Backbone as ProteinMPNN parsed JSONL, in Angstrom:
{"seq_chain_A": "XXXXXXXXXXXXXXXXXXXXXXXXXXXXXXXXXXXXXXXXXXXXXXXXXXXXXXXXXXXXXXXXXXXXXXXXXXXXXXXXXXXXXXXXXXXXXXXXXXXXXXXXXXXXXXXXXXXXXXXXXXXXXX", "coords_chain_A": {"N_chain_A": [[3.416, -17.607, -0.208], [2.047, -14.76, -1.544], [-0.155, -13.438, -3.871], [-0.042, -10.166, -5.173], [-2.335, -7.615, -5.51], [-3.339, -4.64, -7.115], [-5.552, -2.429, -5.829], [-6.542, 0.086, -6.254], [-7.414, 1.962, -8.973], [-5.903, 4.387, -9.761], [-3.597, 3.756, -8.467], [-2.662, 1.407, -9.708], [-2.187, 2.605, -12.252], [-0.234, 4.418, -11.512], [1.879, 2.734, -10.712], [2.275, 1.139, -13.003], [3.186, 3.382, -14.691], [5.526, 4.196, -13.414], [7.04, 1.845, -13.525], [7.402, 1.676, -16.319], [8.776, 4.073, -17.028], [10.987, 3.522, -15.429], [12.042, 1.433, -16.992], [12.795, 2.782, -19.262], [14.715, 4.498, -18.387], [13.969, 6.904, -17.335], [13.107, 8.077, -14.911], [12.35, 10.466, -12.57], [14.064, 11.986, -9.658], [12.526, 11.765, -7.294], [10.479, 10.051, -8.044], [12.057, 7.611, -8.669], [12.877, 7.048, -6.061], [10.414, 6.473, -4.807], [9.555, 4.298, -6.492], [11.488, 2.341, -6.025], [11.259, 1.888, -3.2], [8.538, 1.274, -2.901], [8.35, -0.98, -4.612], [10.088, -2.736, -3.258], [8.747, -3.036, -0.761], [6.31, -4.221, -1.708], [7.275, -6.635, -2.601], [8.386, -7.779, -0.207], [6.073, -7.929, 1.268], [4.489, -9.869, -0.342], [6.003, -12.03, 0.143], [6.013, -12.333, 2.966], [3.703, -11.169, 4.87], [3.945, -10.351, 7.56], [6.548, -9.566, 7.882], [9.198, -8.318, 9.755], [10.456, -5.727, 8.963], [8.493, -4.402, 7.655], [6.608, -3.582, 9.519], [3.943, -4.198, 9.684], [0.567, -3.799, 10.638], [-2.726, -3.882, 11.951], [-5.107, -1.282, 11.376], [-7.406, -0.149, 13.297], [-9.425, 1.816, 13.161], [-9.679, 2.328, 10.396], [-10.549, -0.257, 9.668], [-12.999, -0.483, 10.901], [-14.376, 1.45, 9.507], [-13.972, 0.455, 6.863], [-14.965, -2.175, 6.957], [-13.712, -4.571, 6.727], [-10.754, -6.14, 7.9], [-8.209, -3.91, 7.743], [-4.861, -3.298, 6.981], [-1.756, -1.737, 7.726], [1.337, -1.131, 6.248], [4.804, -0.175, 6.378], [6.628, 1.788, 3.997], [8.878, 3.154, 4.369], [10.86, 4.137, 7.195], [11.502, 6.253, 10.054], [10.949, 8.952, 9.147], [8.843, 11.724, 9.165], [6.931, 12.018, 7.178], [6.626, 9.651, 6.051], [5.869, 7.207, 3.65], [2.999, 5.09, 3.569], [1.504, 1.983, 3.058], [-1.626, 0.66, 2.509], [-3.57, -2.281, 2.995], [-5.594, -5.199, 2.357], [-6.479, -8.674, 3.023], [-7.211, -10.852, 0.406], [-9.364, -10.524, -2.618], [-9.445, -13.209, -3.008], [-8.359, -16.314, -1.681], [-4.963, -16.407, -0.817], [-4.231, -13.973, -1.878], [-3.36, -10.482, -1.576], [-4.624, -7.318, -1.455], [-3.694, -4.22, -2.256], [-4.94, -1.283, -1.11], [-4.567, 1.346, -0.799], [-2.195, 4.104, -0.696], [-0.519, 6.24, 0.993], [0.9, 9.199, 2.486], [2.214, 9.078, 5.896], [-0.435, 9.262, 8.215], [-0.345, 10.772, 10.457], [0.875, 12.984, 9.775], [-1.063, 14.671, 8.892], [-2.332, 16.354, 10.848], [-5.014, 17.158, 12.013], [-6.903, 15.341, 11.115], [-6.044, 12.656, 10.985], [-6.571, 9.256, 10.404], [-8.963, 9.655, 9.173], [-8.953, 10.845, 6.652], [-7.62, 9.039, 4.936], [-7.567, 7.687, 1.835], [-9.244, 4.93, 0.549], [-9.63, 1.972, -1.608], [-12.333, -0.004, -2.951], [-12.48, -3.607, -2.976], [-13.863, -5.254, -4.527], [-15.378, -7.728, -3.867], [-15.655, -11.083, -4.638], [-18.229, -13.344, -5.455], [-18.886, -16.536, -4.005]], "CA_chain_A": [[3.562, -16.537, -1.106], [0.868, -14.049, -1.797], [-0.307, -12.582, -5.154], [-0.355, -8.756, -4.858], [-3.141, -6.792, -6.522], [-3.43, -2.994, -6.726], [-6.983, -2.167, -5.902], [-6.938, 1.563, -6.637], [-6.985, 2.314, -10.38], [-4.878, 5.353, -9.823], [-2.354, 3.091, -8.058], [-2.182, 0.537, -10.908], [-1.609, 3.487, -13.166], [1.046, 5.105, -11.066], [2.892, 1.716, -10.682], [2.715, 1.001, -14.331], [3.83, 4.563, -15.123], [6.915, 4.149, -12.766], [7.673, 0.7, -14.154], [7.583, 2.024, -17.718], [9.79, 5.062, -16.827], [12.272, 2.922, -15.002], [12.526, 0.628, -18.105], [13.321, 3.694, -20.238], [15.78, 5.317, -17.686], [13.478, 8.304, -17.307], [12.521, 8.267, -13.592], [12.897, 11.49, -11.673], [14.725, 11.52, -8.274], [11.453, 11.341, -6.238], [9.876, 8.845, -8.704], [12.973, 6.613, -8.444], [12.8, 6.648, -4.637], [9.131, 5.796, -4.679], [9.506, 3.016, -7.167], [12.294, 1.441, -5.273], [10.648, 1.557, -1.81], [7.228, 0.53, -3.157], [8.552, -2.296, -5.202], [10.647, -3.71, -2.207], [7.722, -3.296, 0.214], [5.352, -5.214, -2.22], [7.993, -7.96, -2.648], [8.405, -8.273, 1.149], [4.629, -8.174, 1.56], [4.202, -11.015, -0.941], [6.717, -13.238, 0.766], [5.68, -12.504, 4.391], [2.969, -9.912, 5.302], [4.435, -9.841, 8.873], [8.002, -9.284, 7.832], [9.433, -7.221, 10.697], [10.756, -4.411, 8.504], [7.262, -3.71, 7.182], [5.85, -3.204, 10.782], [2.542, -4.468, 9.399], [-0.294, -3.827, 11.812], [-4.105, -3.474, 11.602], [-5.621, 0.056, 11.663], [-8.816, -0.388, 13.689], [-10.367, 2.889, 12.708], [-9.957, 1.874, 8.958], [-11.129, -1.614, 9.62], [-14.419, -0.238, 11.202], [-14.859, 2.228, 8.425], [-14.055, -0.286, 5.725], [-15.748, -3.346, 7.122], [-12.679, -5.756, 6.631], [-9.396, -5.751, 8.494], [-7.286, -3.071, 6.949], [-3.531, -3.332, 7.424], [-0.843, -0.709, 7.286], [2.704, -1.486, 6.152], [5.637, 0.897, 6.044], [7.568, 1.871, 2.902], [10.123, 3.738, 5.014], [10.806, 4.604, 8.61], [12.34, 7.439, 10.434], [10.626, 10.097, 8.335], [7.659, 12.073, 9.583], [5.976, 11.984, 6.196], [6.947, 8.321, 5.35], [4.72, 6.533, 2.945], [2.42, 3.96, 4.144], [0.682, 1.058, 2.156], [-2.818, 0.03, 3.188], [-4.006, -3.502, 2.303], [-6.471, -6.262, 2.964], [-6.223, -10.039, 2.554], [-8.305, -11.201, -0.536], [-10.562, -11.197, -2.249], [-9.402, -14.602, -3.146], [-7.414, -16.996, -0.964], [-3.559, -16.302, -1.355], [-4.173, -12.66, -2.452], [-3.286, -9.184, -0.883], [-4.93, -6.249, -2.304], [-3.287, -2.941, -1.867], [-6.078, -0.454, -1.322], [-4.152, 2.791, -0.659], [-0.855, 4.577, -0.589], [-0.549, 7.512, 1.563], [1.881, 9.64, 3.606], [1.837, 8.745, 7.242], [-1.631, 10.089, 8.553], [-0.175, 11.767, 11.642], [1.228, 14.21, 9.033], [-2.336, 15.339, 8.594], [-2.553, 16.462, 12.288], [-6.34, 17.302, 12.462], [-7.814, 14.278, 10.685], [-5.594, 11.236, 11.188], [-6.91, 8.158, 9.399], [-10.228, 9.978, 8.524], [-8.824, 11.233, 5.158], [-6.926, 8.087, 4.042], [-8.409, 7.229, 0.704], [-9.119, 3.465, 0.215], [-10.527, 1.551, -2.69], [-13.078, -1.295, -2.81], [-11.626, -4.712, -3.592], [-14.759, -5.913, -5.355], [-15.405, -9.11, -3.474], [-16.259, -12.079, -5.595], [-19.249, -14.353, -5.028], [-18.506, -17.956, -3.957]], "C_chain_A": [[2.254, -15.936, -1.57], [0.885, -13.428, -3.151], [-0.704, -11.172, -4.729], [-1.219, -8.227, -5.971], [-3.208, -5.364, -6.007], [-4.871, -2.775, -6.983], [-7.378, -0.719, -6.166], [-6.567, 1.708, -8.15], [-5.892, 3.221, -10.53], [-3.555, 4.704, -9.344], [-1.701, 2.139, -9.047], [-1.585, 1.509, -12.125], [-0.254, 4.066, -12.825], [2.199, 3.983, -11.034], [3.369, 1.403, -12.022], [3.515, 2.107, -15.087], [5.271, 4.492, -14.54], [7.756, 3.078, -13.335], [8.171, 1.012, -15.607], [8.732, 3.111, -17.73], [11.092, 4.599, -16.428], [12.873, 2.046, -16.094], [13.29, 1.59, -19.067], [14.325, 4.59, -19.67], [15.254, 6.655, -17.494], [12.845, 8.724, -15.94], [13.14, 9.619, -12.969], [13.416, 11.039, -10.31], [13.634, 10.961, -7.328], [10.789, 10.082, -6.679], [10.661, 7.59, -8.488], [12.913, 6.065, -7.027], [11.433, 5.875, -4.369], [9.1, 4.457, -5.176], [10.365, 1.982, -6.518], [11.647, 0.939, -4.003], [9.324, 0.876, -1.937], [7.518, -0.871, -3.659], [9.156, -3.339, -4.112], [9.626, -3.978, -1.186], [6.72, -4.409, -0.284], [5.998, -6.586, -2.353], [8.042, -8.528, -1.254], [6.958, -8.742, 1.593], [4.12, -9.618, 1.0], [4.658, -12.201, -0.38], [6.193, -13.398, 2.173], [4.993, -11.161, 4.797], [3.452, -9.373, 6.778], [5.846, -9.744, 9.045], [8.225, -8.039, 8.85], [9.774, -5.802, 10.177], [9.633, -3.562, 7.99], [6.357, -2.97, 8.356], [4.328, -3.18, 10.454], [1.65, -4.48, 10.648], [-1.811, -3.316, 11.383], [-4.401, -2.079, 12.113], [-7.076, -0.063, 11.949], [-9.88, 0.594, 13.187], [-10.71, 2.68, 11.153], [-10.741, 0.702, 8.856], [-12.666, -1.29, 9.915], [-14.987, 0.491, 10.09], [-15.136, 1.495, 7.137], [-14.907, -1.548, 5.689], [-14.973, -4.609, 6.894], [-11.543, -5.172, 7.351], [-8.464, -5.043, 7.49], [-6.026, -2.948, 7.736], [-2.747, -2.31, 6.918], [0.569, -1.303, 7.319], [3.568, -0.151, 5.825], [6.392, 0.65, 4.701], [8.949, 2.307, 3.452], [9.762, 4.109, 6.436], [11.618, 5.809, 8.913], [12.188, 8.72, 9.659], [9.217, 10.527, 8.659], [6.578, 11.983, 8.519], [6.002, 10.678, 5.359], [5.692, 7.797, 4.783], [4.217, 5.378, 3.637], [1.43, 3.22, 3.006], [-0.421, 0.48, 2.918], [-3.221, -1.122, 2.361], [-4.893, -4.369, 3.099], [-6.094, -7.604, 2.305], [-7.573, -10.267, 1.534], [-8.258, -10.365, -1.791], [-10.518, -12.534, -2.321], [-8.328, -15.144, -2.119], [-5.922, -16.844, -1.522], [-3.266, -14.932, -2.059], [-4.099, -11.647, -1.416], [-3.678, -8.121, -1.862], [-4.441, -4.831, -1.698], [-4.443, -1.873, -2.192], [-5.753, 0.993, -0.999], [-2.573, 2.956, -0.258], [-0.888, 5.977, -0.319], [0.637, 8.031, 2.399], [1.34, 9.295, 4.885], [0.707, 9.699, 7.726], [-1.329, 11.058, 9.694], [0.381, 12.991, 11.103], [0.039, 15.212, 8.843], [-2.897, 15.484, 10.042], [-4.167, 16.406, 12.695], [-7.265, 16.247, 12.08], [-7.309, 12.909, 10.841], [-5.946, 10.405, 10.043], [-8.15, 8.545, 8.692], [-10.11, 10.371, 7.025], [-8.021, 10.179, 4.401], [-7.962, 7.571, 3.116], [-8.193, 5.634, 0.386], [-10.098, 3.136, -0.915], [-11.245, 0.335, -2.303], [-12.236, -2.354, -3.47], [-12.586, -5.472, -4.516], [-14.851, -7.371, -5.06], [-16.185, -9.995, -4.418], [-17.195, -12.926, -4.863], [-18.677, -15.667, -4.944], [-19.327, -18.77, -4.806]], "O_chain_A": [[1.388, -16.708, -1.983], [1.928, -12.909, -3.549], [-1.658, -11.026, -3.964], [-0.922, -8.349, -7.159], [-3.151, -4.989, -4.836], [-5.379, -2.891, -8.098], [-8.57, -0.431, -6.279], [-5.391, 1.557, -8.48], [-4.983, 2.962, -11.317], [-2.488, 5.105, -9.809], [-0.484, 2.053, -9.214], [-0.635, 1.16, -12.825], [0.671, 4.188, -13.627], [3.356, 4.303, -11.308], [4.568, 1.366, -12.295], [4.353, 1.84, -15.948], [6.19, 4.763, -15.313], [8.944, 3.247, -13.611], [9.268, 0.61, -15.997], [9.642, 2.926, -18.539], [12.142, 5.058, -16.878], [14.095, 1.907, -16.146], [14.326, 1.212, -19.613], [14.814, 5.444, -20.409], [16.064, 7.582, -17.482], [12.093, 9.698, -15.91], [14.36, 9.771, -12.909], [13.235, 9.899, -9.883], [13.77, 9.915, -6.693], [10.546, 9.165, -5.894], [10.068, 6.563, -8.158], [12.9, 4.857, -6.791], [11.402, 4.792, -3.785], [8.697, 3.526, -4.479], [9.977, 0.815, -6.47], [11.511, -0.263, -3.772], [9.01, -0.02, -1.153], [6.961, -1.842, -3.148], [8.817, -4.521, -4.063], [9.587, -5.114, -0.712], [6.332, -5.324, 0.442], [5.314, -7.602, -2.226], [7.754, -9.716, -1.105], [6.756, -9.798, 2.193], [3.475, -10.4, 1.699], [3.997, -13.238, -0.344], [5.936, -14.534, 2.574], [5.669, -10.159, 5.03], [3.361, -8.191, 7.11], [6.367, -9.817, 10.158], [7.584, -6.99, 8.789], [9.447, -4.805, 10.821], [9.691, -2.338, 7.877], [5.593, -2.024, 8.167], [3.577, -2.3, 10.874], [1.992, -5.141, 11.629], [-1.973, -2.427, 10.548], [-3.966, -1.733, 13.212], [-7.907, -0.082, 11.041], [-11.014, 0.249, 12.857], [-11.852, 2.842, 10.72], [-11.598, 0.635, 7.975], [-13.524, -1.809, 9.202], [-16.108, 0.155, 9.708], [-16.121, 1.692, 6.426], [-15.466, -1.952, 4.669], [-15.585, -5.677, 6.872], [-11.349, -3.959, 7.436], [-8.027, -5.633, 6.502], [-6.015, -2.582, 8.911], [-2.938, -1.926, 5.764], [0.954, -1.915, 8.315], [3.124, 0.773, 5.144], [6.731, -0.476, 4.337], [10.003, 1.849, 3.011], [8.615, 4.346, 6.815], [12.352, 6.312, 8.062], [13.137, 9.49, 9.512], [8.343, 9.691, 8.43], [5.403, 11.879, 8.872], [5.523, 10.589, 4.228], [4.605, 7.922, 5.347], [5.002, 4.688, 4.288], [0.722, 3.853, 2.223], [-0.174, -0.169, 3.935], [-3.234, -1.017, 1.135], [-4.954, -4.304, 4.326], [-5.5, -7.664, 1.229], [-8.717, -9.925, 1.831], [-7.313, -9.616, -2.039], [-11.422, -13.174, -1.784], [-7.444, -14.369, -1.755], [-5.723, -17.173, -2.691], [-2.242, -14.754, -2.718], [-4.719, -11.851, -0.372], [-3.134, -8.03, -2.962], [-4.907, -4.45, -0.624], [-4.815, -1.641, -3.342], [-6.676, 1.805, -0.939], [-1.897, 2.125, 0.348], [-1.205, 6.822, -1.155], [1.323, 7.198, 2.991], [0.121, 9.205, 5.034], [0.915, 10.909, 7.638], [-2.019, 12.065, 9.851], [0.412, 14.003, 11.804], [0.217, 16.417, 8.664], [-3.849, 14.788, 10.397], [-4.537, 15.673, 13.613], [-8.362, 16.188, 12.635], [-8.13, 11.992, 10.832], [-5.693, 10.732, 8.883], [-8.477, 7.908, 7.69], [-11.062, 10.234, 6.257], [-7.744, 10.428, 3.228], [-9.036, 7.101, 3.494], [-7.106, 5.183, 0.024], [-11.116, 3.78, -1.167], [-10.811, -0.345, -1.374], [-11.421, -2.096, -4.356], [-12.098, -6.317, -5.267], [-14.455, -8.196, -5.884], [-17.254, -9.635, -4.912], [-16.958, -13.215, -3.69], [-17.92, -15.974, -5.864], [-19.132, -19.984, -4.874]]}, "name": "protein", "num_of_chains": 1, "seq": "XXXXXXXXXXXXXXXXXXXXXXXXXXXXXXXXXXXXXXXXXXXXXXXXXXXXXXXXXXXXXXXXXXXXXXXXXXXXXXXXXXXXXXXXXXXXXXXXXXXXXXXXXXXXXXXXXXXXXXXXXXXXXX"}
């Protein structure tokens, strides 16, 4: 079991906003869809990063750019603009840090992974 960290401040704020709205029954239709899919994907990731439904795989172009292995997991399938969650192992043992949440990059035909926004994870010294 992994501890999930949200590495992008905006993502932490987005997740907390969605959680708060869900608790108050104030989610819009698109927000509810994102909240459910993202929550399910994070739960699956925490239990088994290689769970078949996540289709987790390394994105070499992002790993080269970032300097660590960057993984992509699906929030949904069979949708040309399906959301993807980008993550790395760490910074501590037993942790996974979500460093991006974007539509599938092939939706951005001319730039692919070049425009995927990732955050730093703030590696801790040993």
